[in-house]
OpenMM code with the backbone's topology and positions (N, CA, C; nanometers):
from openmm import Vec3, app, unit

residues = "MET ILE ASP GLY THR ALA GLN ALA PRO GLY GLU ARG PHE ALA ALA ASP TYR PRO THR LEU PRO GLU SER LYS TRP ILE ASP VAL PRO GLY ASN ALA ALA GLN GLY HIS TRP ILE PRO ASP GLU GLY ILE GLN LEU ASP LEU ILE LEU LYS THR LEU ALA LYS LEU ASP PHE ASP MET SER ASP VAL MET ALA ILE GLY PRO PHE ARG ASP ILE ALA ASN GLN VAL SER THR ARG SER LYS LYS TYR PRO GLY LEU ILE ALA GLY THR VAL TYR THR SER GLN GLY LYS GLN ALA ASP VAL VAL VAL LEU VAL LEU GLY SER ALA PRO ASP ARG PRO GLY ALA ARG ARG TRP ALA ALA SER LYS PRO ASN LEU LEU ASN VAL ALA VAL SER ARG ALA GLU HIS ARG LEU TYR VAL ILE GLY ASP ARG GLN ALA TRP SER SER LEU PRO TYR PHE LYS VAL LEU ALA ALA LYS LEU PRO ARG VAL ASP PRO ARG".split()
positions = [
    Vec3(15.2895, 14.1560, 11.5765),
    Vec3(15.3725, 14.1957, 11.6231),
    Vec3(15.4886, 14.1608, 11.6376),
    Vec3(15.6122, 14.1673, 11.6370),
    Vec3(15.7230, 14.1890, 11.6849),
    Vec3(15.7990, 14.2939, 11.7925),
    Vec3(15.8334, 14.2209, 11.9095),
    Vec3(15.8737, 14.3010, 12.0079),
    Vec3(15.8162, 14.4022, 12.0393),
    Vec3(15.6755, 14.4104, 12.0381),
    Vec3(15.5564, 14.4627, 12.0659),
    Vec3(15.5164, 14.6011, 11.9902),
    Vec3(15.6142, 14.5973, 11.8936),
    Vec3(15.5704, 14.6916, 11.7625),
    Vec3(15.5163, 14.6390, 11.6869),
    Vec3(15.4092, 14.7008, 11.6034),
    Vec3(15.3324, 14.6475, 11.4886),
    Vec3(15.3875, 14.6512, 11.3704),
    Vec3(15.3418, 14.5858, 11.2594),
    Vec3(15.4241, 14.5409, 11.1517),
    Vec3(15.3405, 14.5553, 11.0198),
    Vec3(15.3678, 14.6765, 10.9308),
    Vec3(15.2618, 14.6805, 10.8758),
    Vec3(15.3019, 14.5762, 10.7567),
    Vec3(15.1556, 14.5398, 10.6879),
    Vec3(15.1585, 14.4266, 10.6347),
    Vec3(15.2821, 14.4129, 10.5160),
    Vec3(15.3195, 14.5095, 10.4235),
    Vec3(15.4118, 14.4788, 10.3379),
    Vec3(15.5467, 14.4819, 10.4028),
    Vec3(15.5498, 14.5399, 10.5199),
    Vec3(15.6936, 14.4771, 10.5958),
    Vec3(15.6753, 14.3287, 10.6430),
    Vec3(15.6043, 14.2851, 10.6630),
    Vec3(15.5400, 14.1601, 10.7337),
    Vec3(15.5653, 14.0419, 10.5784),
    Vec3(15.5413, 14.0640, 10.4498),
    Vec3(15.5175, 14.0180, 10.3684),
    Vec3(15.6896, 14.0129, 10.2903),
    Vec3(15.7684, 14.1339, 10.2833),
    Vec3(15.9123, 14.0965, 10.2613),
    Vec3(15.9962, 14.0585, 10.3973),
    Vec3(15.9969, 14.0526, 10.5293),
    Vec3(16.0134, 13.9619, 10.6238),
    Vec3(16.0003, 13.8144, 10.5846),
    Vec3(15.8649, 13.7774, 10.5505),
    Vec3(15.8523, 13.6222, 10.5267),
    Vec3(15.9077, 13.5456, 10.3678),
    Vec3(15.9388, 13.6835, 10.3117),
    Vec3(15.9879, 13.6583, 10.1407),
    Vec3(16.0982, 13.7074, 10.1008),
    Vec3(16.1629, 13.7255, 10.1779),
    Vec3(16.2931, 13.8103, 10.1842),
    Vec3(16.3733, 13.7645, 10.0040),
    Vec3(16.3693, 13.6651, 9.9566),
    Vec3(16.4372, 13.6428, 9.7996),
    Vec3(16.3474, 13.6520, 9.7090),
    Vec3(16.2062, 13.6883, 9.7380),
    Vec3(16.1086, 13.7085, 9.6362),
    Vec3(16.1349, 13.8420, 9.5019),
    Vec3(16.1919, 13.8222, 9.4579),
    Vec3(16.2124, 13.9379, 9.3567),
    Vec3(16.1019, 14.0496, 9.3246),
    Vec3(16.1564, 14.1653, 9.3021),
    Vec3(16.0524, 14.2713, 9.3072),
    Vec3(15.9597, 14.2673, 9.2263),
    Vec3(15.8659, 14.3643, 9.1590),
    Vec3(15.7969, 14.3361, 9.0648),
    Vec3(15.8599, 14.4000, 8.9488),
    Vec3(15.8570, 14.3399, 8.8369),
    Vec3(15.8920, 14.3434, 8.7059),
    Vec3(15.8310, 14.2907, 8.6025),
    Vec3(15.8840, 14.3445, 8.4506),
    Vec3(15.8100, 14.3076, 8.2854),
    Vec3(15.9029, 14.1774, 8.2516),
    Vec3(15.8723, 14.0929, 8.2874),
    Vec3(15.9959, 13.9901, 8.1849),
    Vec3(15.9538, 13.9683, 8.0424),
    Vec3(16.0711, 14.0527, 8.0077),
    Vec3(16.0482, 14.0426, 7.8204),
    Vec3(16.0099, 13.9438, 7.7686),
    Vec3(15.9497, 13.9123, 7.6894),
    Vec3(15.9686, 13.7682, 7.6025),
    Vec3(15.9316, 13.8352, 7.4831),
    Vec3(15.9808, 13.8396, 7.3787),
    Vec3(15.9380, 13.8463, 7.2504),
    Vec3(15.8280, 13.7478, 7.2206),
    Vec3(15.7302, 13.7847, 7.1114),
    Vec3(15.6338, 13.6818, 7.1124),
    Vec3(15.6945, 13.6372, 6.9609),
    Vec3(15.7427, 13.5802, 6.9151),
    Vec3(15.8040, 13.4876, 6.8207),
    Vec3(15.6594, 13.3841, 6.7584),
    Vec3(15.6685, 13.3113, 6.8046),
    Vec3(15.5423, 13.1772, 6.7901),
    Vec3(15.4642, 13.2234, 6.8764),
    Vec3(15.2824, 13.2062, 6.8413),
    Vec3(15.1628, 13.1746, 6.8645),
    Vec3(15.1177, 13.0591, 6.8750),
    Vec3(14.9974, 13.0246, 6.9849),
    Vec3(14.8940, 12.9315, 6.9555),
    Vec3(14.7526, 13.0297, 6.9943),
    Vec3(14.7398, 13.0636, 6.8714),
    Vec3(14.6173, 13.1795, 6.8913),
    Vec3(14.6644, 13.3099, 6.9527),
    Vec3(14.6122, 13.3584, 7.0765),
    Vec3(14.7195, 13.4571, 7.1622),
    Vec3(14.7910, 13.3993, 7.2789),
    Vec3(14.7690, 13.2854, 7.2637),
    Vec3(14.8973, 13.2186, 7.3814),
    Vec3(15.0236, 13.2154, 7.3047),
    Vec3(15.1522, 13.2938, 7.4060),
    Vec3(15.2639, 13.2677, 7.3530),
    Vec3(15.3534, 13.1424, 7.4583),
    Vec3(15.3666, 13.0415, 7.3906),
    Vec3(15.4317, 12.9364, 7.4786),
    Vec3(15.5611, 12.9565, 7.5319),
    Vec3(15.6489, 13.0694, 7.4693),
    Vec3(15.7609, 13.1073, 7.5721),
    Vec3(15.7524, 13.1841, 7.7114),
    Vec3(15.6393, 13.2635, 7.7204),
    Vec3(15.5904, 13.3599, 7.8031),
    Vec3(15.5028, 13.2519, 7.9122),
    Vec3(15.4613, 13.0473, 7.8673),
    Vec3(15.4245, 12.9948, 7.9238),
    Vec3(15.5534, 12.9598, 8.0061),
    Vec3(15.6405, 12.9224, 7.9614),
    Vec3(15.8051, 12.8825, 8.0260),
    Vec3(15.8459, 12.9665, 8.1474),
    Vec3(15.7855, 13.1426, 8.1052),
    Vec3(15.8391, 13.1838, 8.2764),
    Vec3(15.6991, 13.2303, 8.3494),
    Vec3(15.6211, 13.1900, 8.2920),
    Vec3(15.4994, 13.1749, 8.3980),
    Vec3(15.5460, 13.0375, 8.5267),
    Vec3(15.5688, 12.9477, 8.4266),
    Vec3(15.6184, 12.8221, 8.5010),
    Vec3(15.6945, 12.8080, 8.6273),
    Vec3(15.8178, 12.9043, 8.5914),
    Vec3(15.9505, 12.9500, 8.6247),
    Vec3(15.9175, 13.0163, 8.7436),
    Vec3(15.7983, 13.1416, 8.7570),
    Vec3(15.7632, 13.2074, 8.8472),
    Vec3(15.7042, 13.1340, 8.9312),
    Vec3(15.6146, 13.0047, 8.9148),
    Vec3(15.4846, 12.9158, 9.0021),
    Vec3(15.5987, 12.8327, 9.0530),
    Vec3(15.6953, 12.7838, 8.9924),
    Vec3(15.8084, 12.7127, 9.0902),
    Vec3(15.8855, 12.7761, 9.2091),
    Vec3(15.9038, 12.8844, 9.1441),
    Vec3(16.0061, 13.0094, 9.2868),
    Vec3(15.9032, 12.9766, 9.3620),
    Vec3(15.7938, 13.0394, 9.3669),
    Vec3(15.6876, 13.0309, 9.4599),
    Vec3(15.6593, 12.9004, 9.5593),
    Vec3(15.6448, 12.8211, 9.4762),
    Vec3(15.6163, 12.6484, 9.5172),
    Vec3(15.7472, 12.6270, 9.6308),
    Vec3(15.8558, 12.6728, 9.5836),
    Vec3(15.9332, 12.6533, 9.6592),
    Vec3(15.9587, 12.7274, 9.7850),
    Vec3(15.9094, 12.8471, 9.7693),
    Vec3(15.9135, 12.9465, 9.9055),
    Vec3(15.8413, 12.8798, 9.9898),
    Vec3(15.7002, 12.7868, 9.9447),
    Vec3(15.6216, 12.7445, 10.0422),
    Vec3(15.5244, 12.8861, 10.0412),
    Vec3(15.5070, 12.9281, 9.9478),
    Vec3(15.4081, 13.0188, 9.9016),
    Vec3(15.2570, 12.9687, 9.9084),
    Vec3(15.1614, 13.0487, 9.9900),
    Vec3(15.0379, 12.9961, 9.9729),
    Vec3(14.9840, 13.0364, 9.8486),
    Vec3(14.9621, 12.9540, 9.7536),
    Vec3(14.9378, 12.9908, 9.6297),
    Vec3(14.8118, 13.0223, 9.5769),
    Vec3(14.6737, 12.9988, 9.7083),
    Vec3(14.5804, 13.1166, 9.6746),
    Vec3(14.5743, 13.2611, 9.7216),
    Vec3(14.7260, 13.3040, 9.7452),
    Vec3(14.7862, 13.4465, 9.7332),
    Vec3(14.8352, 13.4589, 9.5679),
    Vec3(14.8159, 13.3794, 9.5137),
    Vec3(14.8656, 13.3599, 9.3597),
    Vec3(14.7625, 13.3877, 9.2890),
    Vec3(14.7741, 13.4761, 9.1620),
    Vec3(14.6934, 13.5186, 9.0938),
    Vec3(14.7473, 13.5080, 8.9308),
    Vec3(14.7277, 13.4284, 8.8480),
    Vec3(14.7430, 13.4677, 8.7206),
    Vec3(14.6696, 13.4534, 8.6225),
    Vec3(14.6810, 13.5727, 8.5510),
    Vec3(14.5553, 13.6307, 8.4410),
    Vec3(14.6331, 13.6339, 8.3086),
    Vec3(14.5312, 13.6821, 8.2159),
    Vec3(14.5674, 13.7230, 8.0902),
    Vec3(14.4540, 13.8091, 8.0316),
    Vec3(14.4650, 13.8989, 7.9215),
    Vec3(14.3845, 13.9655, 7.8629),
    Vec3(14.3001, 13.8881, 7.7959),
    Vec3(14.3481, 13.7618, 7.7264),
    Vec3(14.2571, 13.7138, 7.5815),
    Vec3(14.2025, 13.5434, 7.6732),
    Vec3(14.1204, 13.4946, 7.6067),
    Vec3(14.0496, 13.3757, 7.6421),
    Vec3(14.1748, 13.2582, 7.6420),
    Vec3(14.2571, 13.2691, 7.5415),
    Vec3(14.3284, 13.1580, 7.4776),
    Vec3(14.4458, 13.1689, 7.6366),
    Vec3(14.4821, 13.2621, 7.6605),
    Vec3(14.5763, 13.2893, 7.7698),
    Vec3(14.5168, 13.2180, 7.9218),
    Vec3(14.4040, 13.2681, 7.9092),
    Vec3(14.3193, 13.2398, 8.0589),
    Vec3(14.3054, 13.0605, 8.0299),
    Vec3(14.2640, 13.0116, 7.9364),
    Vec3(14.2672, 12.8746, 7.9736),
    Vec3(14.4635, 12.8251, 7.9802),
    Vec3(14.5017, 12.8442, 7.9293),
    Vec3(14.6502, 12.8239, 7.9306),
    Vec3(14.6821, 12.8151, 8.0986),
    Vec3(14.6731, 12.9227, 8.1567),
    Vec3(14.7162, 12.9444, 8.2890),
    Vec3(14.6117, 12.8990, 8.3707),
    Vec3(14.4931, 12.8093, 8.3270),
    Vec3(14.4059, 12.7623, 8.4645),
    Vec3(14.4519, 12.5994, 8.4323),
    Vec3(14.5039, 12.5685, 8.3446),
    Vec3(14.5780, 12.4345, 8.3647),
    Vec3(14.6936, 12.4481, 8.4238),
    Vec3(14.7656, 12.5572, 8.4948),
    Vec3(14.8226, 12.5459, 8.5922),
    Vec3(14.7853, 12.4918, 8.7234),
    Vec3(14.6353, 12.5536, 8.7233),
    Vec3(14.5624, 12.5025, 8.8874),
    Vec3(14.5999, 12.3479, 8.8989),
    Vec3(14.6265, 12.2433, 8.8277),
    Vec3(14.6221, 12.1366, 8.8589),
    Vec3(14.7329, 12.0920, 8.9500),
    Vec3(14.8531, 12.1637, 8.9032),
    Vec3(15.0076, 12.1611, 8.9725),
    Vec3(15.0522, 12.2216, 9.1206),
    Vec3(14.9203, 12.3659, 9.1415),
    Vec3(14.9418, 12.4450, 9.1867),
    Vec3(14.7796, 12.4252, 9.2643),
    Vec3(14.7734, 12.3778, 9.3417),
    Vec3(14.6321, 12.4093, 9.3827),
    Vec3(14.6093, 12.5403, 9.4997),
    Vec3(14.4916, 12.5975, 9.4147),
    Vec3(14.4694, 12.7219, 9.4990),
    Vec3(14.5219, 12.8408, 9.4589),
    Vec3(14.5671, 12.8242, 9.3034),
    Vec3(14.6258, 12.9357, 9.2380),
    Vec3(14.4468, 12.9773, 9.1448),
    Vec3(14.4261, 13.0871, 9.1555),
    Vec3(14.3621, 13.1737, 9.1092),
    Vec3(14.3884, 13.1901, 8.9568),
    Vec3(14.3030, 13.1546, 8.8589),
    Vec3(14.3762, 13.1662, 8.7215),
    Vec3(14.2334, 13.1963, 8.6162),
    Vec3(14.3168, 13.3174, 8.5075),
    Vec3(14.1820, 13.3217, 8.4263),
    Vec3(14.2021, 13.4128, 8.3313),
    Vec3(14.0766, 13.5125, 8.3223),
    Vec3(14.1345, 13.6514, 8.2374),
    Vec3(14.1081, 13.7367, 8.3304),
    Vec3(14.1678, 13.8452, 8.3296),
    Vec3(14.2005, 13.9744, 8.3944),
    Vec3(14.0541, 13.9728, 8.4431),
    Vec3(13.9284, 13.9841, 8.3475),
    Vec3(13.8143, 14.0288, 8.4447),
    Vec3(13.7244, 13.9543, 8.5560),
    Vec3(13.7830, 13.7821, 8.5105),
    Vec3(13.7498, 13.7034, 8.6365),
    Vec3(13.8269, 13.6961, 8.7655),
    Vec3(13.9194, 13.7918, 8.7857),
    Vec3(13.9986, 13.8448, 8.8926),
    Vec3(13.9206, 13.9815, 8.9551),
    Vec3(13.8289, 14.0275, 8.9399),
    Vec3(13.7881, 14.1522, 8.9105),
    Vec3(13.7152, 14.1255, 9.0928),
    Vec3(13.7121, 14.2449, 9.2162),
    Vec3(13.6897, 14.2017, 9.3144),
    Vec3(13.8191, 14.0747, 9.4131),
    Vec3(13.8659, 14.0364, 9.3523),
    Vec3(13.9980, 13.9678, 9.4267),
    Vec3(14.1104, 14.0350, 9.4501),
    Vec3(14.1785, 13.9948, 9.5376),
    Vec3(14.3224, 14.0541, 9.5865),
    Vec3(14.4204, 13.9391, 9.5755),
    Vec3(14.5359, 13.9084, 9.5745),
    Vec3(14.6583, 13.8788, 9.5238),
    Vec3(14.7918, 13.9392, 9.6248),
    Vec3(14.8357, 13.8504, 9.6971),
    Vec3(14.9780, 13.8971, 9.7124),
    Vec3(15.0735, 13.9277, 9.5853),
    Vec3(15.0096, 13.7874, 9.5158),
    Vec3(15.1184, 13.8201, 9.3902),
    Vec3(15.0341, 13.8138, 9.2614),
    Vec3(15.0665, 13.8808, 9.1458),
    Vec3(14.9865, 13.8712, 9.0347),
    Vec3(15.0716, 13.8863, 8.9487),
    Vec3(15.0366, 13.7770, 8.8508),
    Vec3(15.1611, 13.7004, 8.7605),
    Vec3(15.0346, 13.7577, 8.5681),
    Vec3(15.0692, 13.8534, 8.5510),
    Vec3(14.9962, 13.8996, 8.4364),
    Vec3(15.0538, 13.8862, 8.2784),
    Vec3(15.0100, 13.7708, 8.2761),
    Vec3(15.0681, 13.7145, 8.0885),
    Vec3(15.0371, 13.8127, 7.9829),
    Vec3(15.0756, 13.8498, 7.9190),
    Vec3(15.0025, 13.9589, 7.8023),
    Vec3(14.9789, 13.8431, 7.7015),
    Vec3(15.0719, 13.7909, 7.6262),
    Vec3(15.0647, 13.7187, 7.4764),
    Vec3(15.0228, 13.7888, 7.3991),
    Vec3(14.9275, 13.7373, 7.2949),
    Vec3(14.8670, 13.7886, 7.1610),
    Vec3(14.9685, 13.7726, 7.0555),
    Vec3(14.9122, 13.7308, 6.9901),
    Vec3(14.9409, 13.6986, 6.8404),
    Vec3(15.0205, 13.7941, 6.7665),
    Vec3(15.1614, 13.7489, 6.7636),
    Vec3(15.2237, 13.9050, 6.6994),
    Vec3(15.1920, 13.9247, 6.5682),
    Vec3(15.1183, 13.8383, 6.4923),
    Vec3(15.0715, 13.9065, 6.3435),
    Vec3(14.8959, 13.9572, 6.3616),
    Vec3(14.8580, 14.0109, 6.5063),
    Vec3(14.7388, 14.0737, 6.5361),
    Vec3(14.7408, 14.1914, 6.5933),
    Vec3(14.8154, 14.2937, 6.5689),
    Vec3(14.8001, 14.3865, 6.6601),
    Vec3(14.6864, 14.4870, 6.7187),
    Vec3(14.5803, 14.4066, 6.6444),
    Vec3(14.4589, 14.4440, 6.6609),
    Vec3(14.4113, 14.4526, 6.7860),
    Vec3(14.4152, 14.3091, 6.8618),
    Vec3(14.4149, 14.2253, 6.9449),
    Vec3(14.4634, 14.3380, 7.0844),
    Vec3(14.6191, 14.3688, 7.0668),
    Vec3(14.6667, 14.4471, 7.1571),
    Vec3(14.6294, 14.5961, 7.1561),
    Vec3(14.5478, 14.6547, 7.0595),
    Vec3(14.4942, 14.7557, 7.0747),
    Vec3(14.3981, 14.7637, 7.1423),
    Vec3(14.3325, 14.6647, 7.1112),
    Vec3(14.1871, 14.6304, 7.1514),
    Vec3(14.2397, 14.6377, 7.2999),
    Vec3(14.2760, 14.5578, 7.3864),
    Vec3(14.2965, 14.5662, 7.5267),
    Vec3(14.3650, 14.6872, 7.5797),
    Vec3(14.4047, 14.7602, 7.5204),
    Vec3(14.4505, 14.8818, 7.5252),
    Vec3(14.3725, 15.0075, 7.5267),
    Vec3(14.2813, 15.0007, 7.4279),
    Vec3(14.1823, 15.0896, 7.3956),
    Vec3(14.1416, 15.1766, 7.5432),
    Vec3(14.1208, 15.0847, 7.6384),
    Vec3(14.0390, 15.1604, 7.7733),
    Vec3(14.1230, 15.1304, 7.8840),
    Vec3(14.1317, 15.2354, 7.9971),
    Vec3(14.2264, 15.2086, 8.1290),
    Vec3(14.2123, 15.0658, 8.2251),
    Vec3(14.0357, 15.0362, 8.2074),
    Vec3(14.0199, 14.9379, 8.2961),
    Vec3(14.0908, 14.7834, 8.2667),
    Vec3(14.1001, 14.7525, 8.1702),
    Vec3(14.1828, 14.6330, 8.1770),
    Vec3(14.2805, 14.5986, 8.2486),
    Vec3(14.4022, 14.6999, 8.1910),
    Vec3(14.5213, 14.7065, 8.2920),
    Vec3(14.5060, 14.7513, 8.4209),
    Vec3(14.3909, 14.8237, 8.4620),
    Vec3(14.3704, 14.8952, 8.5633),
    Vec3(14.3639, 14.7698, 8.7057),
    Vec3(14.2477, 14.6810, 8.6485),
    Vec3(14.1940, 14.5990, 8.7187),
    Vec3(14.3355, 14.4837, 8.7310),
    Vec3(14.4107, 14.4416, 8.6333),
    Vec3(14.4789, 14.3517, 8.6534),
    Vec3(14.6294, 14.4470, 8.7517),
    Vec3(14.6511, 14.4907, 8.7639),
    Vec3(14.7529, 14.6071, 8.8323),
    Vec3(14.6827, 14.6178, 8.9725),
    Vec3(14.5873, 14.6450, 9.0179),
    Vec3(14.5020, 14.6650, 9.0921),
    Vec3(14.5247, 14.5509, 9.2060),
    Vec3(14.4802, 14.4265, 9.1421),
    Vec3(14.4756, 14.2917, 9.2208),
    Vec3(14.6040, 14.2907, 9.2967),
    Vec3(14.7055, 14.3176, 9.2244),
    Vec3(14.8413, 14.3103, 9.3414),
    Vec3(14.8431, 14.3953, 9.4664),
    Vec3(14.8831, 14.2874, 9.5859),
    Vec3(14.9088, 14.3868, 9.6554),
    Vec3(15.0439, 14.3531, 9.7150),
    Vec3(15.1624, 14.2974, 9.6481),
    Vec3(15.2724, 14.3201, 9.6837),
    Vec3(15.3612, 14.2969, 9.5822),
    Vec3(15.3545, 14.2083, 9.4811),
    Vec3(15.4223, 14.1770, 9.3767),
    Vec3(15.3423, 14.1769, 9.2233),
    Vec3(15.3967, 14.2207, 9.1416),
    Vec3(15.3141, 14.2055, 8.9926),
    Vec3(15.4367, 14.1665, 8.8671),
    Vec3(15.3988, 14.0714, 8.8354),
    Vec3(15.5069, 14.0147, 8.7216),
    Vec3(15.4332, 14.0238, 8.6028),
    Vec3(15.4688, 14.1271, 8.4924),
    Vec3(15.4429, 14.1092, 8.3732),
    Vec3(15.5226, 14.0244, 8.2904),
    Vec3(15.4634, 13.9360, 8.2057),
    Vec3(15.5260, 13.8885, 8.1017),
    Vec3(15.4693, 13.8754, 7.9165),
    Vec3(15.5574, 13.9601, 7.8815),
    Vec3(15.4804, 13.9642, 7.7231),
    Vec3(15.6242, 14.0473, 7.6756),
    Vec3(15.5997, 14.0638, 7.5546),
    Vec3(15.6335, 14.1275, 7.4462),
    Vec3(15.6701, 14.2628, 7.4568),
    Vec3(15.7634, 14.2963, 7.5445),
    Vec3(15.7846, 14.4856, 7.5671),
    Vec3(15.7570, 14.5993, 7.4575),
    Vec3(15.7917, 14.5396, 7.4303),
    Vec3(15.8509, 14.6472, 7.2517),
    Vec3(15.6650, 14.6450, 7.1820),
    Vec3(15.5949, 14.5271, 7.1880),
    Vec3(15.4850, 14.5425, 7.1404),
    Vec3(15.3814, 14.5799, 7.1816),
    Vec3(15.4223, 14.5746, 7.3121),
    Vec3(15.3163, 14.6471, 7.4461),
    Vec3(15.3089, 14.7868, 7.4702),
    Vec3(15.4551, 14.8084, 7.4611),
    Vec3(15.4880, 14.9339, 7.5750),
    Vec3(15.4465, 15.1036, 7.5007),
    Vec3(15.4162, 15.0791, 7.3482),
    Vec3(15.3860, 15.1677, 7.2746),
    Vec3(15.2514, 15.2078, 7.2589),
    Vec3(15.1500, 15.0829, 7.3438),
    Vec3(15.0538, 15.1305, 7.3479),
    Vec3(14.9644, 15.2252, 7.4468),
    Vec3(14.8578, 15.2692, 7.4641),
    Vec3(14.8487, 15.3376, 7.5604),
    Vec3(14.8204, 15.2489, 7.7110),
    Vec3(14.8363, 15.3652, 7.8281),
    Vec3(14.8454, 15.3024, 7.9457),
    Vec3(14.9437, 15.1864, 7.9704),
    Vec3(14.9670, 15.0801, 7.8678),
    Vec3(15.1094, 14.9933, 7.8498),
    Vec3(15.2118, 15.0821, 7.8525),
    Vec3(15.2738, 15.1974, 7.8226),
    Vec3(15.3389, 15.2891, 7.7877),
    Vec3(15.3688, 15.3065, 7.9651),
    Vec3(15.3161, 15.3546, 8.0384),
    Vec3(15.3079, 15.3981, 8.1747),
    Vec3(15.3694, 15.2487, 8.2226),
    Vec3(15.2888, 15.1465, 8.2354),
    Vec3(15.3402, 15.0379, 8.3138),
    Vec3(15.4996, 15.0333, 8.2616),
    Vec3(15.5225, 15.0358, 8.1454),
    Vec3(15.6548, 15.0312, 8.1081),
    Vec3(15.7428, 15.0909, 8.1700),
    Vec3(15.7006, 15.2311, 8.1698),
    Vec3(15.7968, 15.3001, 8.2143),
    Vec3(15.8217, 15.3033, 8.3882),
    Vec3(15.6954, 15.2315, 8.4673),
    Vec3(15.7383, 15.1980, 8.5959),
    Vec3(15.7753, 15.0906, 8.6360),
    Vec3(15.8192, 14.9671, 8.5684),
    Vec3(15.8298, 14.8203, 8.5872),
    Vec3(16.0138, 14.7969, 8.5663),
    Vec3(16.0689, 14.7768, 8.5990),
    Vec3(16.1827, 14.7391, 8.5363),
    Vec3(16.1881, 14.6247, 8.4569),
    Vec3(16.2652, 14.6440, 8.2875),
    Vec3(16.2841, 14.5423, 8.2247),
    Vec3(16.3651, 14.3863, 8.2643),
    Vec3(16.3171, 14.2950, 8.2587),
    Vec3(16.4000, 14.1973, 8.2330),
    Vec3(16.4114, 14.1359, 8.1559),
    Vec3(16.5190, 14.0736, 8.0974),
    Vec3(16.5690, 13.9765, 7.9492),
    Vec3(16.5982, 13.8291, 7.9846),
    Vec3(16.4979, 13.7284, 8.0125),
    Vec3(16.5242, 13.6050, 8.0811),
    Vec3(16.6014, 13.5380, 8.0370),
    Vec3(16.6724, 13.5554, 7.8269),
    Vec3(16.7594, 13.4745, 7.7776),
    Vec3(16.8883, 13.5057, 7.8824),
] * unit.nanometer
topology = app.Topology()
chain = topology.addChain("A")
for resn in residues:
    res = topology.addResidue(resn, chain)
    for name in ("N", "CA", "C"):
        topology.addAtom(name, app.Element.getBySymbol(name[0]), res)
């Protein structure tokens, strides 16, 4: 309450973190991959986590997830630098919520079948998106993902940002 009036959770969040960018899709073309991990996507993840840490954001209110085990293994390593960070596969986040969710899409550029698998049912994307209470940052190759079922809708809803 401020001055005797109740404040909605979203309003409180915006007041506490006025400089936190709105939800967006950070478009990182997948040029080089280590399995399904795209190192350039990791750079963008690190920038987001660093920004949140500078804002004294409670890292237990941040979730970094991906659809593939290669991504989960990489995002989990960030928990050492950012204690409290929830990290893993999309499905390890099931039943949990976070103020900020960073969905790192990855997928080897030469393996479109993995992307098709991730988009074959709405479940994976629905679980990922529904974990975010205030902000959702998607990191991945928008061209490769946005033509796929369900991801097409996500691409239409989130503004694209080119980090270059």
